[in-house]
PAROVEX-789478 format. One record per residue (C-alpha): residue in one letter; x, y, z. Coordinates in Angstrom, 3 decimals, always signed. Each point is the difference from the previous one (the first is absolute). Example, Ala and Ser with C-alpha at 12.3 -4.5 7.8 and 13.67 -1.06 7.14 Angstrom:
# PAROVEX-789478
   residu          X          Y          Z
        a    +12.300     -4.500     +7.800
        s     +1.370     +3.440     -0.660
***
This chain:
# PAROVEX-789478
   residu          X          Y          Z
        m    +20.748    +15.590    -19.436
        h     -0.629     -3.585     -0.755
        n     -2.302     -2.684     -1.171
        l     -0.867     -1.412     +3.409
        f     -1.787     -3.017     -1.381
        n     +2.407     -2.260     -1.803
        n     -2.184     -3.066     +0.351
        n     -2.605     -0.969     -2.557
        l     -2.930     +0.487     +2.329
        m     +0.199     +3.694     +0.776
        k     +1.094     +2.851     -2.249
        f     -1.363     +3.327     +1.009
        t     +0.581     +3.585     -1.014
        r     -0.659     +3.276     +1.653
        i     -0.629     +3.581     -0.988
        i     +2.787     +2.531     +0.366
        s     -1.670     +3.003     -1.593
        m     -2.863     +1.343     +2.089
        a     -0.979     +2.589     -2.575
        s     -3.050     -0.252     -2.236
        k     +1.516     -2.975     -1.808
        y     +1.271     -3.053     +1.853
        t     +2.861     -1.893     -1.623
        p     +0.534     -3.565     +1.263
        v     +3.584     -1.152     +0.303
        r     +1.677     -2.854     +1.736
        c     -0.967     -0.220     +3.638
        i     +1.832     +2.657     +1.973
        a     +0.471     -0.376     +3.717
        l     -2.919     +1.912     +1.458
        v     +1.220     +0.608     +3.485
        w     +3.383     -0.129     +1.594
        a     +1.231     -0.218     +3.532
        a     +0.260     +2.804     +2.485
        l     +1.747     +3.329     -0.561
        l     +3.657     +0.228     +0.830
        l     +0.718     +1.090     +3.520
        p     +1.840     +3.314     +0.052
        g     +3.672     +0.058     +0.763
        v     +2.637     -2.676     +0.150
        a     -2.083     -2.180     +2.325
        a     -2.249     -0.814     -2.944
        f     +2.810     -2.055     -1.460
        s     +0.482     -2.169     +3.055
        q     -1.653     -3.392     +0.370
        q     +0.002     +0.263     +3.750
        k     -3.235     +0.237     +1.963
        p     -1.085     +3.666     +0.067
        r     +1.294     +1.760     +3.079
        g     -2.214     +2.171     +2.104
        q     -3.196     -0.998     -1.813
        a     -2.976     +1.445     +1.827
        t     -2.728     -2.299     +1.219
        i     -3.657     +0.258     -0.994
        a     -2.849     -1.343     +2.115
        a     -1.569     -2.890     -1.918
        g     -2.804     -2.418     +0.788
        v     -1.532     -2.910     -1.908
        a     -3.086     -2.155     +0.344
        s     -1.747     -2.767     -1.932
        a     -3.553     -1.245     -0.408
        d     -1.679     -2.876     -1.815
        i     -2.830     +1.321     -2.206
        t     -0.945     -3.332     -1.567
        p     -3.822     -0.289     -0.102
        q     -1.401     -2.457     +2.513
        f     -3.265     -0.503     -1.882
        p     -1.011     -0.433     -3.672
        i     +0.418     +3.183     -2.024
        r     -0.036     +1.160     -3.595
        m     +3.449     +0.466     -1.537
        a     +1.164     +3.133     -1.787
        g     +2.025     +0.665     -3.108
        y     -1.365     -2.040     -2.889
        a     -3.279     +0.643     -1.804
        a     +0.151     -3.445     -1.580
        r     +0.162     -1.757     +3.363
        l     -3.113     -2.056     +0.742
        s     -2.456     +1.434     +2.499
        t     +0.808     -2.481     +2.762
        d     +1.673     +1.011     +3.235
        a     +3.605     -0.896     +0.713
        d     -0.007     -3.644     +1.018
        s     +3.260     -0.145     +1.975
        v     +3.309     +1.727     +0.732
        l     +3.037     -0.549     -2.225
        q     +2.143     +2.628     +1.754
        p     -0.841     +1.936     +3.157
        i     -0.292     +3.717     -0.649
        a     +1.344     +2.605     +2.378
        a     +0.367     +3.617     +1.011
        r     +3.286     +1.431     +1.216
        a     +0.754     +3.364     +1.628
        l     +3.195     +2.031     +0.343
        v     +0.275     +3.246     +1.979
        l     +3.004     +2.318     -0.315
        g     +0.546     +2.951     +2.329
        s     -0.814     +1.033     +3.530
        d     -3.157     +1.805     +1.077
        e     +1.947     +3.261     +0.027
        q     +1.090     -0.625     -3.595
        h     -3.548     -0.737     -1.171
        p     +0.395     -3.700     -0.812
        t     -0.498     -1.434     -3.469
        l     -2.154     -3.107     -0.311
        m     +0.132     -2.495     -2.869
        i     -2.525     -2.830     -0.152
        t     +0.003     -2.676     -2.722
        v     -3.032     -2.198     -0.665
        d     -0.461     -3.027     -2.255
        l     -3.009     +1.382     -1.852
        v     -0.847     +0.957     -3.574
        g     -0.400     +3.587     +1.199
        i     -0.648     +2.081     +3.077
        p     -3.158     +2.154     -0.195
        w     +0.295     +3.535     +1.335
        r     -2.849     -0.606     +2.439
        i     +2.175     -2.560     +1.827
        t     +3.120     +2.181     -0.152
        k     -1.982     +2.986     +1.286
        n     -1.507     -2.011     +2.849
        v     +3.438     -1.162     +1.136
        t     +1.546     +3.448     -0.507
        d     -2.748     +1.829     +1.882
        f     +0.462     -2.375     +2.925
        l     +3.765     +0.536     +0.117
        v     -0.338     +3.769     -0.287
        k     -2.501     +0.102     +2.849
        e     +1.495     -2.606     +2.312
        k     +3.720     +0.312     -0.751
        g     +0.372     +3.536     -1.325
        m     +1.515     -1.177     -3.281
        d     +0.306     +2.110     -3.133
        p     -2.201     -1.393     -2.836
        a     +2.725     +0.897     -2.499
        q     +2.265     -2.560     +1.660
        i     -2.355     -2.966     -0.084
        a     -0.092     -2.271     -3.042
        i     -1.695     -3.333     -0.672
        y     +1.318     -1.944     -2.989
        a     -1.897     -2.777     -1.762
        s     +1.995     -2.859     -1.510
        h     -2.519     -0.314     -2.847
        t     -0.224     -3.752     +0.321
        h     -2.841     -1.345     -2.121
        g     -0.467     -2.830     +2.460
        g     -1.326     +1.923     +2.972
        p     -3.499     +0.780     +1.267
        e     -2.030     +2.801     -1.553
        p     +0.507     +3.167     +2.097
        g     -2.747     +1.932     -1.818
        n     +1.752     +2.098     -2.640
        l     -0.421     -2.428     -2.914
        i     -3.441     -1.272     +0.823
        n     -1.198     +0.526     -3.585
        i     +2.050     -3.035     -0.973
        l     -2.114     -2.166     +2.267
        q     -3.058     +0.684     -2.142
        y     +1.584     -1.670     -3.006
        r     -1.315     -3.541     -0.071
        n     +0.524     -2.604     -2.683
        g     +0.512     +2.515     -2.786
        h     -2.662     +2.545     +0.917
        f     -0.759     +2.626     +2.626
        s     -2.658     -0.400     +2.648
        d     -2.435     +2.814     +0.709
        s     -0.599     -1.349     +3.503
        l     +1.879     +0.856     +3.140
        l     +2.576     -2.407     +1.314
        a     -1.505     -2.935     +1.796
        l     -0.680     +1.107     +3.556
        p     +2.409     -2.502     +1.624
        q     +2.803     +1.224     -2.282
        l     -0.744     +3.654     +0.725
        i     +0.062     -0.717     +3.738
        e     +3.265     -1.964     -0.334
        i     +1.739     +2.916     -1.712
        t     -1.363     +2.532     +2.492
        r     +1.021     -2.064     +3.007
        y     +3.474     -0.472     -1.411
        t     +0.622     +3.683     -0.720
        e     -1.244     +0.982     +3.464
        l     +2.252     -2.576     +1.662
        l     +2.912     +1.017     -2.234
        t     -0.377     +3.657     +0.976
        q     +0.190     -0.860     +3.693
        k     +2.988     -2.277     -0.553
        l     +1.869     +2.796     -1.767
        k     -0.676     +2.384     +2.881
        d     +1.289     -2.564     +2.499
        l     +2.992     -0.730     -2.232
        a     +0.968     +3.670     -0.144
        v     -0.236     +0.378     +3.766
        a     +2.128     -3.114     +0.514
        a     +2.731     +1.365     -2.292
        l     -0.080     +3.362     +1.787
        n     +0.357     -1.755     +3.342
        n     +2.906     -2.156     -1.220
        r     +2.335     +2.840     -0.954
        k     +3.640     -0.275     +0.983
        p     +3.188     +1.765     -1.189
        c     +1.088     -1.527     -3.293
        l     +2.419     +0.517     -2.879
        v     -1.751     +0.788     -3.275
        s     +1.557     -0.119     -3.470
        w     -1.126     -0.398     -3.570
        g     +1.134     -1.158     -3.408
        q     -1.328     -1.331     -3.281
        g     +0.388     -3.254     -1.856
        q     -1.978     -1.574     -2.787
        a     -2.294     -2.860     -0.938
        q     -0.676     -1.034     -3.564
        f     -3.340     -1.780     -0.241
        a     -2.224     +3.027     -0.714
        s     -1.148     +0.242     -3.619
        n     -1.992     +2.735     -1.718
        r     -3.329     -1.641     -0.766
        r     -1.182     +2.624     -2.497
        t     +2.998     +0.198     -2.299
        k     +2.565     -2.628     -0.883
        d     +3.356     +1.209     +1.303
        g     -1.794     +3.011     +1.478
        p     +1.195     +2.003     +3.009
        v     +0.278     -1.548     +3.449
        d     +1.477     +1.167     +3.295
        l     +2.254     -2.739     +1.350
        a     +1.076     +1.912     +3.105
        l     -0.032     -1.819     +3.331
        p     +0.463     +2.725     +2.626
        m     +0.382     -1.086     +3.622
        l     +0.031     +1.558     +3.454
        k     +2.046     -1.978     +2.500
        i     -0.842     +0.246     +3.703
        a     +2.582     -1.480     +2.366
        d     +0.361     +0.066     +3.776
        l     +3.000     +1.604     +1.669
        n     +1.909     -3.284     -0.237
        g     -0.546     -0.136     -3.738
        a     -2.592     -2.776     +0.121
        l     -2.637     +0.321     -2.714
        k     -3.360     +1.109     +1.331
        a     -2.001     +0.888     -3.113
        v     +0.178     +0.695     -3.722
        f     -2.408     +2.119     -2.004
        l     +0.200     -0.467     -3.767
        s     -1.991     +0.435     -3.182
        y     -0.041     -1.315     -3.558
        a     -2.102     +1.089     -2.973
        c     -1.833     -3.149     -1.073
        h     -3.630     -1.153     +0.186
        g     -0.923     -2.751     +2.454
        t     -1.376     -2.138     -2.826
        t     +2.298     -3.002     -0.171
        l     -2.988     -2.239     +0.714
        g     -3.107     +0.352     -2.127
        g     -3.719     +0.188     +0.580
        d     -0.334     -3.780     -0.006
        v     +1.493     -0.113     +3.513
        h     -2.761     +0.207     +2.615
        k     +2.278     +0.004     +3.006
        i     +1.045     +3.039     +2.022
        h     +3.612     +0.899     -0.771
        g     +2.406     +2.947     -0.031
        d     +1.766     -0.936     -3.253
        w     +3.739     +0.762     -0.407
        i     -0.186     +2.722     +2.658
        a     -1.038     -2.360     +2.783
        e     +2.544     -2.588     -1.150
        a     +2.828     +2.551     -0.011
        r     -0.963     +1.131     +3.478
        r     -0.154     -3.611     +1.236
        v     +3.465     -0.806     -1.348
        i     +1.585     +3.197     +1.345
        e     -1.435     -0.519     +3.467
        a     +0.968     -3.696     -0.014
        r     +3.600     +0.809     -0.958
        h     +0.291     +2.768     +2.589
        t     -1.606     -1.201     +3.202
        g     -1.666     +2.778     +1.949
        t     -0.159     +2.337     -2.997
        t     -3.190     +1.662     -1.224
        a     -0.243     +0.467     -3.773
        l     -2.300     +2.623     -1.503
        i     -0.550     -0.053     -3.764
        a     -1.685     +2.745     -2.010
        l     -0.391     +0.460     -3.758
        g     +1.497     +2.559     -2.334
        c     -1.664     +1.312     -3.161
        a     -1.192     -3.418     -1.109
        g     -3.192     +0.954     -1.816
        d     +1.235     -1.402     -3.325
        a     +2.399     -2.696     +1.230
        n     -0.674     -3.712     +0.458
        p     +2.313     -2.691     +1.371
        a     +1.689     -2.195     -2.583
        p     -0.277     -2.924     -0.055
        r     -3.362     -0.430     +1.678
        g     -2.727     -2.574     +0.500
        s     +1.263     -2.437     +2.614
        m     +0.968     -0.219     +3.652
        e     +3.510     -0.828     -1.186
        n     +0.094     +3.437     -1.658
        v     -1.171     +1.598     +3.268
        q     +2.849     -1.714     +1.837
        q     +2.461     +0.969     -2.734
        h     -0.877     +3.702     +0.209
        g     -0.141     +0.032     +3.781
        k     +3.440     -1.579     +0.166
        e     +1.386     +2.507     -2.498
        i     -1.161     +2.876     +2.198
        a     +1.396     -1.647     +3.137
        d     +3.331     -0.825     -1.672
        n     +0.468     +3.595     -1.116
        i     -0.960     +1.326     +3.418
        d     +2.726     -2.216     +1.453
        k     +2.471     +1.602     -2.420
        l     -1.141     +3.447     +1.072
        l     +0.384     -0.858     +3.660
        t     +3.706     -0.580     -0.598
        a     +0.453     +2.967     -2.356
        q     +1.138     +3.518     +0.810
        l     -3.202     +1.611     +1.214
        q     -0.428     +3.679     +0.743
        p     -0.568     +0.803     +3.685
        l     -3.001     +2.191     +0.823
        n     +0.498     +2.151     +3.077
        t     -3.354     +1.704     +0.396
        a     -3.579     -1.244     +0.053
        p     -1.968     +0.705     -3.186
        s     -2.222     +3.051     -0.275
        g     -3.059     +0.012     -2.209
        t     -2.306     +2.261     -1.945
        m     -3.268     -0.830     -1.719
        k     -2.295     +1.541     -2.561
        w     -3.339     -0.832     -1.620
        i     -0.581     +0.902     -3.634
        r     -2.826     -0.535     -2.461
        l     +0.455     -2.238     -3.035
        p     -2.714     +0.845     -2.570
        f     -1.749     -2.573     -2.149
        s     -0.079     +0.568     -3.734
        k     -3.781     -0.269     -0.090
        v     -2.989     +0.126     +2.348
        p     -2.785     -1.759     -1.929
        t     -3.525     +1.363     -0.089
        a     -3.021     -2.117     +0.865
        a     -0.767     -0.403     -3.710
        e     +3.557     -1.190     -0.656
        l     -0.167     -2.440     +2.887
        i     -3.223     -1.452     -1.396
        e     +1.765     -0.541     -3.312
        w     +2.982     -1.554     +1.785
        t     -2.228     -2.642     +1.603
        k     -0.086     -1.737     -3.390
        d     +3.703     -0.749     +0.421
        k     +0.430     -3.609     +1.170
        t     +3.353     +0.672     +1.657
        v     +0.767     +1.546     +3.370
        k     -0.703     +3.433     -1.511
        g     -3.663     -0.939     -0.381
        y     -0.097     -1.323     +3.533
        y     +1.537     +3.213     +1.311
        a     -2.700     +1.956     -1.870
        r     -2.741     -1.913     +1.822
        l     +1.610     +0.768     +3.359
        a     +0.406     +3.659     -0.945
        l     -3.634     +0.318     -1.065
        e     -1.096     -1.408     +3.342
        r     +2.275     +2.507     +1.735
        l     -1.634     +2.859     -1.899
        e     -3.500     -1.200     +0.833
        r     +0.910     -0.222     +3.676
        g     +0.866     +3.695     -0.113
        d     +3.778     -0.319     -0.212
        s     +2.264     +1.441     -2.684
        i     +2.719     -1.469     -2.173
        p     +3.400     +1.179     +1.285
        s     +2.118     +2.099     -2.339
        a     +3.345     -0.736     +1.662
        v     +1.820     -2.177     +2.510
        n     +1.355     +1.450     +3.225
        y     +3.540     -1.285     +0.052
        p     +2.474     -0.144     +2.932
        i     +3.770     +0.462     -0.425
        q     +2.664     -0.265     +2.699
        v     +3.693     +0.865     -0.086
        w     +2.262     -1.061     +2.850
        n     +3.501     +1.367     +0.520
        f     +2.540     -2.439     +1.436
        d     +2.905     +2.054     +1.332
        n     +0.302     +2.002     -3.268
        k     +1.478     -3.191     -1.487
        m     -3.059     -1.805     -1.319
        a     -3.466     +1.242     -0.908
        m     -2.906     -2.447     +0.053
        v     -3.079     +0.756     -2.100
        n     -3.256     -1.779     +0.859
        l     -2.632     -0.015     -2.757
        a     -3.496     -1.463     +0.143
        g     -1.478     -2.493     -2.434
        e     +1.380     -2.163     -2.772
        v     +2.649     +2.381     -1.283
        v     +1.692     -0.877     -3.311
        v     +3.772     -0.045     -0.313
        d     +0.342     +3.309     -1.892
        y     -0.521     +1.940     +3.232
        s     +2.888     -1.723     +1.729
        l     +2.326     +0.510     -2.945
        r     -0.904     +3.656     -0.396
        l     +0.422     +0.800     +3.689
        k     +3.310     -1.820     +0.214
        n     +1.212     +1.763     -3.105
        t     -0.857     +3.329     +1.648
        y     +1.297     -0.495     +3.532
        g     +2.648     -2.676     -0.435
        a     -0.578     -3.727     -0.104
        e     +2.704     -0.598     +2.587
        r     -1.939     +1.870     +2.713
        l     -3.681     -0.440     -0.826
        w     -2.346     -2.778     +1.149
        v     -3.467     -0.096     -1.586
        n     -2.823     -2.120     +1.447
        a     -3.497     -0.462     -1.427
        y     -3.159     -1.718     +1.361
        a     +0.317     +2.266     +3.049
        n     -2.871     +1.238     +2.175
        d     -2.766     -0.351     -2.585
        g     -0.952     -2.068     -3.033
        p     -2.018     +2.359     -2.205
        s     +0.904     -1.565     -3.374
        y     +2.856     -0.460     -2.398
        i     +2.070     +3.173     -0.278
        a     +0.935     +0.075     -3.664
        s     +2.638     +2.315     -1.446
        r     -0.379     +2.296     -2.989
        r     +1.598     -2.664     -2.179
        v     -2.228     -2.819     +1.239
        i     -3.157     +2.128     -0.260
        g     +0.943     +0.777     -3.594
        e     +0.526     -3.674     -0.763
        g     -3.275     -1.029     +1.641
        g     -0.691     -3.546     +1.100
        y     -0.796     -1.586     +3.326
        e     +2.029     +2.131     +2.419
        a     -1.107     +3.241     -1.659
        e     -3.667     -0.675     -0.697
        s     -1.889     -3.227     +0.756
        s     +1.534     -0.358     +3.465
        m     -1.638     +3.281     +0.967
        y     -3.450     -1.594     -0.269
        w     +1.081     -2.871     +2.221
        y     +0.982     +2.680     +2.504
        n     -3.453     +1.633     -0.356
        k     +1.397     +3.047     -1.785
        p     -1.757     +1.740     -2.941
        s     +2.872     +0.270     -2.512
        p     +3.779     +0.134     -0.437
        f     +1.944     +2.860     +1.539
        v     +1.022     +3.016     -2.003
        p     +3.641     -0.301     -1.191
        e     +0.982     +2.966     +2.182
        v     -0.310     -2.098     +3.187
        e     +3.643     -1.021     -0.425
        d     +1.161     +3.618     +0.216
        r     -2.325     +0.670     +2.926
        i     +1.467     -2.854     +1.998
        v     +3.608     +0.809     -0.892
        n     -0.504     +3.688     +0.785
        a     -1.570     -0.855     +3.369
        v     +2.972     -2.221     +0.845
        d     +2.296     +2.876     -0.899
        e     -1.864     +2.320     +2.379
        l     +0.543     -2.494     +2.821
        m     +3.573     -0.949     -0.880
        p     +2.587     +1.398     +2.454
        a     +2.451     +2.548     -1.389
        a     +2.921     -2.372     +0.590
        f     -1.240     -2.156     -2.882
        k     -0.472     +2.827     -2.492
        d     +3.616     +0.729     -0.810
        k     +0.864     +0.222     -3.673
        r     +1.454     -3.217     -1.326
        p     +2.674     +0.066     -2.740
        a     -1.807     -0.746     -3.253
        a     +3.100     -1.297     -1.779
        n     +3.617     -0.801     +0.668
        h     +2.485     +2.683     -0.981
        q     +3.695     -0.195     +0.723
        e     +1.050     +2.696     +2.441
        l     +3.132     +0.485     +2.042
        v     -0.545     -1.742     +3.335
        q     +1.078     +2.149     +2.939
        p     +0.748     -1.192     +3.550
        e     -2.634     -0.179     +2.716
        a     +0.538     +1.833     +3.296
        d     +1.604     -3.114     +1.506
        g     +2.470     -0.380     -2.880
        s     -1.839     -2.889     -1.637
        y     -1.324     -0.041     -3.573
        r     -3.403     -1.142     -1.244
        l     +0.338     -1.271     -3.537
        s     -3.740     -0.035     -0.645
        s     -1.395     -1.547     -3.161
        w     -1.471     +3.279     -1.259
        l     +3.422     +1.660     +0.198
        a     +1.634     -2.576     -2.249
        g     +0.522     -0.286     -3.700
        t     -0.532     -3.349     -1.691
        a     +1.473     -2.112     -2.761
        g     -1.801     -2.930     -1.566
        s     -3.331     -0.639     -1.687
        r     -2.126     -1.484     +2.782
        i     +0.777     +1.917     +3.175
        k     -2.822     +2.376     +0.859
        y     -0.638     +2.488     +2.782
        m     -3.431     -0.356     +1.609
        p     -1.020     +3.186     +1.823
        e     -2.789     -1.599     +2.016
        w     +2.624     -2.243     +1.599
        k     +3.014     +2.346     -0.139
        a     +2.036     -2.870     -1.389
        f     +1.478     -1.617     -3.078
        g     -1.694     -3.083     -1.379
        w     +0.738     -2.297     -2.928
        f     +3.653     +0.054     +1.052
        d     +1.770     -2.837     -1.797
        a     +3.569     -1.014     -0.866
        k     +0.211     +2.425     -2.931
        d     -1.072     +3.049     +2.029
        k     +1.811     +2.314     +2.377
        a     -0.747     +2.940     +2.303
        i     +2.540     +2.837     -0.043
        w     +0.511     +2.756     +2.592
        q     +2.257     +3.060     +0.102
        v     +1.053     +0.541     +3.626
        n     +1.863     +2.893     +1.622
        i     +2.264     -1.677     +2.549
        v     +0.964     +2.819     +2.348
        k     +2.239     -2.100     +2.237
        a     +2.139     -2.847     -1.270
        g     -0.125     -3.216     +1.973
        k     -1.659     -3.349     +0.478
        y     -3.760     -0.239     -0.449
        n     -2.359     -2.817     +0.849
        v     -2.170     -0.689     -3.045
        w     -3.633     -0.935     +0.717
        l     -2.589     -1.213     -2.505
        d     -3.774     +0.277     +0.296
        w     -1.672     -2.545     -2.275
        a     -2.833     -2.486     -0.459
        v     -0.070     -3.323     -1.822
        s     -2.136     -3.111     +0.008
        d     +1.548     -3.094     +1.498
        a     -0.194     -1.718     -3.393
        k     +2.019     +2.744     -1.726
        a     +2.549     +0.612     +2.753
        g     +3.626     -1.027     -0.196
        k     +1.210     +1.975     -3.005
        s     +3.287     +1.918     +0.040
        f     +0.391     +3.733     +0.491
        e     +2.979     +2.313     -0.222
        v     +0.588     +3.514     +1.355
        t     +2.842     +1.914     -1.647
        a     +1.645     +3.368     +0.677
        g     +3.001     +0.493     -2.258
        n     +2.218     -3.016     +0.586
        k     -1.722     -0.839     +3.300
        k     -2.477     -2.845     -0.091
        i     -2.399     -1.905     +2.259
        k     -1.582     -3.263     -1.118
        g     -2.794     -1.975     +1.582
        k     -3.124     -2.100     -0.419
        v     -3.565     +1.278     +0.156
        d     -1.472     -1.541     +3.158
        k     -3.653     -0.936     +0.403
        t     -2.320     +2.611     +1.472
        g     -3.186     -2.101     +0.084
        s     -1.819     +1.544     -2.947
        w     +0.159     +2.762     -2.587
        f     -2.039     +2.072     +2.445
        t     +2.316     -0.422     +2.989
        f     +3.055     +2.238     +0.113
        r     +3.149     -0.690     +1.922
        t     +3.066     +2.066     +0.811
        k     +3.359     -1.683     +0.404
        k     +3.652     +0.941     +0.030
        a     +1.605     -1.050     -3.281
        g     +3.593     +0.798     +0.971
        v     +2.536     +2.754     +0.619
        m     +1.509     +2.257     -2.652
        q     +2.878     +2.489     +0.160
        l     -1.128     +3.160     -1.804
        p     +2.098     +3.012     -1.017
        q     -0.985     +3.626     +0.485
        g     -1.732     +1.665     -2.926
        t     -2.747     -0.766     -2.486
        i     -0.071     -3.701     -0.799
        t     -2.200     -2.339     -2.008
        i     -1.529     -2.976     +1.798
        e     -1.718     -2.770     -1.942
        l     -2.156     -2.897     +1.093
        k     -0.392     -2.819     -2.490
        s     -0.038     -3.749     -0.425
        g     +3.107     -1.927     +0.903
        n     -0.692     -2.574     -2.704
        a     -1.231     +1.143     -3.399
        k     -1.146     -3.522     -0.875
        e     -2.622     -0.172     +2.749
        q     -3.583     +0.079     -1.246
        d     -3.121     +1.855     +1.166
        s     -0.326     +2.723     +2.627
        m     +2.612     +0.488     +2.696
        f     -1.964     +1.967     +2.581
        d     -1.974     +3.181     +0.572
        l     +2.215     +2.777     +1.305
        r     -1.157     +2.881     +2.162
        e     +3.349     +1.504     +0.940
        m     +3.622     -0.526     +0.910
        r     +1.508     +1.672     +3.050
        l     +3.580     +0.975     +0.826
        v     +0.685     +0.273     +3.722
        p     +3.403     +1.082     +1.379
        a     +1.719     -3.014     +1.567
        k     +1.143     +0.417     +3.569
***
C-alpha cells in the first residue's frame, strides 16, 4: 500500500504482522470499501436493481445538561462545574428491521462512556415493553472529554489541585450527576421508542472510506485504524435519511482547560453532516481508539478541522459505489470474564496507600470496600456483540476503551473489507489493553485501571479471550479461508463465461508490488510493477475489461495499460475517494483469441512516480 500522509504534519504507520512481534511499516489502508457484488452486475455503475427495502427509523434528542454539572474526562481539570455550553451534545437513534425481523437498535451519545447500569436500564425497558432482543441493542459513547460525568469515571473527580480527596463529592455535585444520569436514562428510552415508531421502508447500503487525523499516542508512528465505515439509509426516492459511521480516535481535541460542555470533533462532524444534508440524522460511534488521539489538537479550530475532514469524506462515500444490504441485521451477544493480573490483599492495599498517585487513592477506596464487607473483584464481566448484515458485513461491538490491536487482529482474521469494529459500546469498564500494550505497560495498561476503580492490569490472555469470543459469535459466512499469498494459477471461466482475474491468482514483476491477504488485493503498485495472469480463454471473442481499484484523490490520474499479446487497452486511474474506497469501472473492450493467454496490467508511463493504485481484481466479461 501507500504512505497516506505525504504532508509534514502526519506520518503514521501500522502493524501488518499480528503475531507475537509487531513490525511497523508505512501506513497500510486499514479498511476498504464493500465486497464485490457477485456476477456481472457488480461491474455496473447503475443503481442496484431489485434492492430489497429494510424498515428503518431514526430519532434525535438533546442531552445537553440544563444545570451546572461536573465534567468528565480529565483528571487535571479543576473541580468547578461546567460554566457554559460550547457545543450542544446529543443522542441519536437508528432502528433497522421490522418487529418480525427482531429490529436492531443503535444509539449514539456524546458522553465519555456509557455505564452498563444505564444500558441495562434502557435494554430491560425495551425487552419488556417492545419485545426486543438484548443482543440487538447497542449504545455507543462518543468518548468526548467535554461532556458531563455519567458515573463511570468518578474517581477522576476526587483529584483536586494535585492531590486526592478522601471526602465524598460535594453533595450538590453528587446530586447534579445523579439527576443527569436519571434524566438521560429516560431520554434514551423515549428516543428508542421514537425511532421504533418512525420506521419506514428504506434502502440501506454500506461502504468504507478513511480519515487521517488519528495518531497513536503511545508510540511515534505506531498503529492506527484510519477506517471510516458508513451505513447509508435512504428513502425509496433515494433521498438521504441517515448515516451511521465510526472512526477510531479519542474525543480529546480540546483539553482540560476548557470548562464548557462540548462534543469535540464528533459533535462538529455530526453538525456539519446534518447541515449539508437537510433532514438527515447522523450517528457517530468510535472504533478501537483507546490509544489514538487527534492530531493536531488543542483548539476549536482543530475541532472544526477534524469535523470537516469526517464530513468531507462522508460526502465522498455518499457518491461512491456502496454495497446494498438486502436484509435487516441479526445479532448475537456473549458475556465473558476478563481476569485481573492481581487481586491485592488488605496488607498490600495498606502498603499501596503510601503511593501518592492514583494507585494510592484506589487503595484507600479498596480498603473502605473491604471494611464495608465487600470484596475486591478478580475480573470484569465483559459484553461482546456481533451483528451480521446480509452476510456481507459483520459489525463487532466491544465495550470499553479498546486499543487498536484488536481491530487490526480481527480484520486480519475475517477480512478488512467486510468487518466493522466499534468500541465504547454498552459499557465503560476500563481500557481494554492488548497483549502487546500490557507488556509495554504505561497509562492504558496500568495506571488507567486505578482511575476506573480496578485493582490491577489485566492478564495478557484477555486479548485471546476477546478474540476467541468474537470467533464464537462470528457467522460462518465470514470464516472462509482467505488466500495467504498470491500464486499464479490458470484462470478458468465462471459459469456465465466471464473471468475473475483476482489478485491472488496473479504473478508479479517488480520490487514494490505486494499482495495483502487481509485485503485480497495488491498494494504498493507503482510504474515499475506489473500483475500477470495466465487465462484459459475457452471462447474467442470480444470481452469487456473491468478494473476494481482504489486510489486517493491526490494520487489519482496515473496511466495504466492492459495487454494481451498485441492487444492493448490504455487509460487513466480515476479517483475513488480514498485508498479505502474501491470502485469498479469498465476500462475498455479487448478481442481475445481462444487458448491460454497471458494478460498483464501495468503502468502506461514508466516515468510516473509513486503508487498507481491498489488493485483487487480485473474482470473479463463477454461483450454482447
